[in-house]
C-alpha positions as CSV (number, residue, x, y, z in Angstrom):
1,M,18.3,-22.1,5.8
2,F,18.2,-22.4,9.7
3,T,14.8,-20.6,9.8
4,D,13.3,-23.4,7.5
5,I,14.5,-26.0,10.0
6,I,13.3,-24.1,13.0
7,F,10.0,-23.5,11.4
8,S,9.7,-27.2,10.6
9,A,10.5,-28.1,14.3
10,M,7.7,-25.7,15.5
11,V,5.0,-27.1,13.1
12,R,5.8,-30.6,14.3
13,A,5.9,-29.6,17.9
14,A,2.5,-27.9,17.5
15,G,0.9,-31.2,15.9
16,L,-0.4,-29.3,12.9
17,R,-1.6,-31.0,9.9
18,R,-0.4,-29.8,6.6
19,D,-3.8,-28.4,5.6
20,E,-3.8,-26.3,8.8
21,W,-1.2,-23.8,7.5
22,L,0.3,-22.2,4.5
23,L,4.0,-22.3,3.5
24,S,5.6,-19.3,1.7
25,S,9.1,-19.7,0.5
26,K,11.5,-17.2,-1.1
27,L,13.2,-18.0,-4.3
28,W,16.4,-16.2,-5.2
29,L,17.2,-15.0,-8.7
30,E,21.0,-14.9,-8.5
31,P,21.3,-18.8,-8.8
32,F,18.7,-19.1,-11.5
33,G,20.2,-20.8,-14.5
34,S,19.4,-23.7,-16.9
35,D,18.1,-25.8,-14.2
36,G,15.6,-23.2,-13.2
37,F,14.3,-22.6,-9.6
38,R,13.6,-26.4,-8.9
39,P,16.9,-27.2,-7.1
40,Q,16.6,-24.5,-4.6
41,L,12.9,-25.1,-4.0
42,E,13.4,-28.7,-3.5
43,N,16.1,-28.0,-0.9
44,A,13.9,-25.6,1.0
45,L,10.9,-28.1,0.9
46,L,13.4,-30.8,2.2
47,R,14.5,-28.6,5.2
48,V,10.7,-27.9,6.1
49,G,9.8,-31.4,5.4
50,V,6.9,-30.9,3.0
51,E,6.1,-31.7,-0.5
52,H,4.9,-28.3,-1.8
53,A,4.9,-24.5,-1.1
54,D,1.5,-22.7,-1.1
55,L,3.3,-19.5,-2.4
56,V,6.9,-18.7,-3.5
57,V,8.2,-15.1,-3.7
58,L,10.9,-14.2,-6.1
59,G,13.6,-12.1,-4.5
60,D,14.8,-8.6,-5.7
61,L,15.4,-8.1,-9.4
62,R,19.1,-7.2,-9.3
63,R,20.1,-9.1,-12.6
64,D,19.8,-7.5,-16.1
65,D,20.6,-10.7,-18.0
66,L,17.4,-12.6,-17.1
67,D,14.6,-13.2,-19.7
68,L,11.4,-12.8,-17.7
69,R,9.7,-15.3,-19.9
70,D,12.0,-18.0,-18.6
71,L,11.1,-17.2,-15.1
72,V,7.3,-17.2,-15.9
73,L,7.6,-20.6,-17.6
74,D,9.7,-22.2,-15.1
75,L,7.2,-21.2,-12.4
76,A,4.6,-22.7,-14.4
77,Q,6.4,-25.9,-14.7
78,L,6.8,-25.9,-10.8
79,A,3.0,-25.5,-10.6
80,D,2.3,-28.4,-13.0
81,A,4.5,-30.5,-11.0
82,G,2.6,-29.9,-7.9
83,L,5.5,-28.1,-6.1
84,I,3.9,-24.6,-5.8
85,R,0.3,-23.3,-5.7
86,A,0.9,-19.6,-6.4
87,W,3.8,-17.2,-6.8
88,G,4.8,-13.5,-6.5
89,V,7.6,-11.0,-6.3
90,N,9.5,-9.0,-3.7
91,N,10.2,-5.4,-4.3
92,W,9.8,-5.3,-8.1
93,S,9.0,-2.3,-10.0
94,A,5.3,-1.9,-11.4
95,S,6.6,-2.1,-15.0
96,S,8.5,-5.2,-14.5
97,I,5.5,-6.7,-12.8
98,Q,3.3,-5.8,-15.8
99,Q,5.7,-7.6,-18.0
100,L,5.3,-10.7,-16.0
101,I,1.5,-10.4,-16.2
102,D,1.6,-9.8,-19.9
103,I,4.0,-12.7,-20.6
104,A,1.8,-15.2,-18.4
105,A,-1.3,-14.0,-20.5
106,D,0.6,-14.6,-23.9
107,E,1.7,-18.0,-22.6
108,G,-1.7,-19.0,-21.0
109,V,-0.1,-19.8,-17.6
110,A,-0.6,-18.2,-14.2
111,G,1.0,-14.8,-13.5
112,P,2.2,-13.3,-10.4
113,Q,-0.6,-13.2,-7.7
114,I,1.2,-11.1,-5.0
115,A,3.7,-8.3,-4.6
116,Q,5.7,-7.9,-1.4
117,L,6.2,-4.3,-0.8
118,K,7.2,-2.0,2.1
119,Y,3.9,-0.6,3.5
120,S,3.4,1.3,6.5
121,V,2.0,4.7,7.8
122,A,5.4,6.2,6.8
123,R,6.1,4.3,3.6
124,R,3.1,4.5,1.3
125,A,4.3,6.0,-2.0
126,I,4.7,2.8,-3.9
127,P,1.7,0.7,-2.8
128,D,-0.7,3.6,-2.8
129,G,0.7,5.2,-6.1
130,A,-0.7,5.3,-9.5
131,P,1.6,2.7,-11.3
132,F,0.6,-0.1,-8.7
133,A,-3.0,0.9,-8.7
134,R,-3.1,-0.2,-12.3
135,L,-1.9,-3.6,-11.1
136,W,-4.2,-3.9,-8.3
137,E,-7.0,-3.4,-10.7
138,Q,-5.7,-6.4,-12.7
139,G,-6.0,-8.7,-9.7
140,L,-2.5,-8.4,-8.3
141,T,-2.6,-8.3,-4.4
142,L,-0.4,-6.9,-1.8
143,Q,1.8,-8.4,0.9
144,A,2.8,-5.6,3.3
145,S,6.2,-5.9,4.7
146,D,8.3,-3.7,7.1
147,C,4.9,-2.3,8.5
148,L,6.7,-1.3,11.8
149,E,10.0,-0.1,10.3
150,G,11.9,-2.8,12.0
151,G,10.2,-2.1,15.4
152,V,10.8,1.8,15.1
153,L,7.1,2.6,14.8
154,A,6.4,0.2,17.7
155,G,8.8,2.5,19.9
156,T,11.9,0.6,19.5
157,V,14.0,3.6,18.3
158,A,17.3,2.5,19.9
159,G,19.4,-0.7,19.8
160,D,21.5,-2.6,17.3
161,R,19.1,-4.8,15.4
162,Q,19.2,-4.8,11.8
163,I,16.6,-3.0,9.8
164,G,15.8,-3.1,6.2
165,R,16.8,-0.6,3.5
166,D,15.7,3.1,3.8
167,P,14.5,4.2,0.3
168,G,14.4,8.0,0.3
169,D,16.4,8.3,3.4
170,I,13.5,9.2,5.6
171,R,14.2,7.0,8.5
172,E,15.2,10.0,10.8
173,R,11.9,11.6,9.9
174,I,10.0,8.4,11.0
175,I,11.9,8.3,14.2
176,A,10.9,11.9,14.9
177,D,7.4,11.1,14.3
178,V,7.3,8.2,16.9
179,P,6.2,10.1,19.9
180,A,3.2,11.6,18.1
181,F,2.4,8.3,16.4
182,T,2.5,6.7,19.9
183,E,0.3,9.5,21.3
184,L,-2.4,8.7,18.6
185,A,-2.3,5.1,19.2
186,T,-2.9,5.7,22.8
187,S,-5.9,8.0,22.2
188,L,-7.4,5.2,20.1
189,D,-6.8,2.7,23.0
190,A,-4.4,0.7,21.0
191,S,-0.5,0.1,20.9
192,P,1.6,1.6,18.3
193,A,2.2,-1.8,16.8
194,Q,-1.6,-2.4,16.6
195,L,-2.1,1.0,14.9
196,G,0.8,0.3,12.4
197,I,-0.5,-3.2,11.6
198,A,-4.1,-2.0,11.3
199,F,-3.2,0.7,8.8
200,T,-2.0,-2.0,6.4
201,L,-5.3,-3.9,6.7
202,T,-7.1,-0.9,5.1
203,H,-5.3,-1.3,1.7
204,P,-8.0,-2.6,-0.7
205,A,-5.5,-4.9,-2.5
206,L,-4.1,-6.3,0.8
207,T,-3.8,-10.3,1.0
208,T,-1.5,-10.4,4.0
209,T,0.8,-8.4,6.4
210,L,4.0,-9.5,7.7
211,F,5.2,-9.0,11.2
212,G,7.4,-10.5,13.7
213,A,6.5,-11.7,17.3
214,S,8.7,-13.2,19.9
215,R,6.0,-14.0,22.5
216,I,2.5,-15.5,22.5
217,E,1.1,-12.4,23.9
218,Q,2.6,-10.2,21.4
219,L,1.2,-12.4,18.6
220,H,-2.3,-12.2,20.0
221,A,-2.0,-8.4,20.5
222,N,-0.8,-7.9,16.9
223,L,-3.8,-9.9,15.6
224,D,-6.1,-7.6,17.5
225,A,-5.1,-4.9,14.9
226,A,-8.1,-6.2,13.0
227,N,-10.4,-5.3,15.7
228,L,-9.0,-1.8,15.6
229,V,-10.0,-1.4,11.9
230,D,-13.5,-2.7,12.8
231,R,-13.9,-0.1,15.6
232,I,-12.3,2.9,13.9
233,G,-13.2,2.2,10.3
234,A,-10.8,2.1,7.4
235,T,-11.5,5.6,6.2
236,E,-11.1,7.3,9.5
237,L,-8.0,5.4,10.3
238,R,-6.3,6.4,7.0
239,R,-7.2,10.1,7.8
240,L,-5.8,9.9,11.3
241,V,-2.4,8.5,10.2
242,E,-2.0,10.7,7.1
243,P,0.4,13.1,9.0
244,F,2.9,10.3,9.2
245,W,3.3,9.6,5.5
246,A,7.0,10.4,5.2
247,D,7.8,9.3,1.6
248,R,5.3,11.2,-0.3
249,G,6.8,13.0,-3.2
250,I,10.3,11.6,-2.3
251,V,10.1,7.9,-3.4
252,D,9.2,7.2,-7.1
253,P,5.8,5.3,-7.0
254,E,6.9,3.1,-9.9
255,G,8.9,1.3,-7.5
256,P,12.6,-0.1,-7.3
């Protein structure tokens, strides 16, 4: 809630027009009921002070009493009302996403366009696996999240900051790999953060990569990750980081 308000203040302070930026909003499945997603979406838009979201991402699928058709049709109504432009899902299994795609095709409405998944040099089993490869072939795109493992891959291995879930219980392996990963980044005249972000840019289905930045200098440095891909090349970069793939054979590529 408060991040929406802070974001709104930032946009106003920067003097940006609405057509100069894109808004992605998260919609949660827990409160979904007979009134659909509209109440929570309208509340979010009110906090930001805008009339539509360019993208909405459905949160984790934890309920077993939902009819996926209801979700697809409700999102189609939001699109028809001009409240959203596109939608996707966060950490859904490949089979569940395929159901959404099939339902949307049957109903003649837009299906999911993006899947937000953990994707980093260490966590590749799901986005690089066969089940999701079939979805990428159908036009679904990837939003890479947790690309620096909550700062661990950038060298922040100590501290009390909250980090996301640890599928496969591989975080200790990731921490152990940080010195070698840092050494590789240095050999490429890059920071570990730049190398971690650059890796995500090599995925053929990638639409966007999520990362945090607390300073303008950090933001600019992270954006320079694109230059690293241009300089090294996607194929060579993926070869160089292959030893840091920690969840191979441990995490089911089907997804959550």
